[in-house]
C-alpha positions, 0 to 999 in steps of 0.5 A: 478472489485473486491473490495479491502480489508485491514486487519491486522495480529494483529501486524504492518503488513497490508494485502491488497487484491483485485483490487487497482483502482480509485473505491477502493482507497478512502475506503482503504485510510480511513481504513489506517488512522484508522489502522495506528494510534499507529504504529511506523512502518507499513508493508504493504503486497501487495501479494494478490493485483490482479490488480492495476491502477495508483490510486493504486500506488498513494495510496502507495505514499500518505501512505508513505508521510503521514507516514513520516509527522507523524514520522512513517515509512512504508515498502511495501512487495511483490508488484505484478509484474504488479504493480512493472512494473508500478512503474518502468516505473514511477520511483516510485520503487526508491522512495517506500520502497519495500521489498520481504519476 
């Protein structure tokens, strides 16, 4: 499985690429915490996510929860079809702030 990466466009949009899995999620969690510090609103582009398991969805839920606890907001853009199907089955598509560009 390919590693996942997180990068920023210099503004408030973060880009996630690669596979979201039990192996990659802990690294992304730590990177997220460092990158979101001073942002009021964060946008996360998921268009380059190749695959995700349930750990990837759990990561998005945790990012949302942590942002809300600190008074920030987060929006997820361009969730891949495979990941969106998992979110729909679990009802997370109703909880996560999902958007398309």
